[in-house]
N, C-alpha and C positions, 0 to 999 in steps of 0.2 A: 665307536660306531662310525660307519662311513656315511657321509652325507649322501642323500638320494637326489643329487643335482646332476642333470645331464651334462656330460662333456664327452667329446668324441675321442680325444687323445690325451696322452700324458702331459703334454705341454700346457694344456688348459687347467691342470690341477694345481692348486696352490700347495704350500708346504703342509697345511693342516690335513688336506685330503690325502696327499702323498704319505704322510705319517700314519693316517688311519688305515690306508690300504696295506702298508707294510706291517702294521700291528696285527691286522686281521690275517694276513698271510702267515705271519709267525705263529699265531694261535692255531690256525688250521693245520699248518705243518706239524706242530707239536701233537695235535689230535690224531693226525695220520700215523705218526710214529707210535703213539700209545694205543691205537684202535684195535690192533690185532689183525688188520688188513696186511696183505703182503706189501711191505714198504721197506726197500733197502736204500731208498733215497727219495728226495722230493725235488721236483722241478717246478720253478716258477716261470710262467710264460705270459707275456703281455705283448700282443701285436698292436703296433701303433701305425695305422695307415694301411690301405689296401695292399700296397707293395710288400708290406711286412706280413701279410696273411690275415689282416683284420677283416672279418666278414660281418661282425656286429659292431656298428659304429657308435659304441658307447664304451667308455673307459672301464675295463675290467681286467682282473688278474686271475689266471688259472693257477691253482695249486694242485699239482698232480703227483700222486704216489708213483714211484718208479721201482723196477727191479730188473735184473738181467733177463733178457729174452722176452720182455713185455711187448715187443713188436713196435714200440714207438721209436722212430728214427728222427734224430735231429742232426743235421749235417751242414757244415759250411766249409768251403775251401778257401781259407784266408790267404793261401799261398798264390792265388790267382792274381793278387795285386802285389806289386813290388813294394819293398820297404820304403822306397822314395815316395811312391804314391800314398802309402799309408801315413807317412810323416807329413805330407802336404795336407791330407785330410785332417790330421790331428791339429795342424796349425790353424786351419780354417775354423775348426770347432773351438779351439782356445780363443781365437779372436771373437767369435760369437758369444762365448761365455763372458768375456771382458766388457761387452757392451752393456 
């Protein structure tokens, strides 16, 4: 069971909440595959912050059945950033994780 405590984003969740969310997503994903709905894949989507597309400022995870031609487009052009900039970003994240 997922606690019904308000938190706006993923960083506010402790390990117990994170585990509960993942467990629920796994169960719903399995139900989608077994349901008879058209489901050739499952996409998990969590927007954390307005810039990420979050428009309901409460932590929640979407579990979405997918199939070819479903009209859902998810795109990112990671090649817009150079390998050097990506490596610099990774170093900053590693430093923050070590704190």
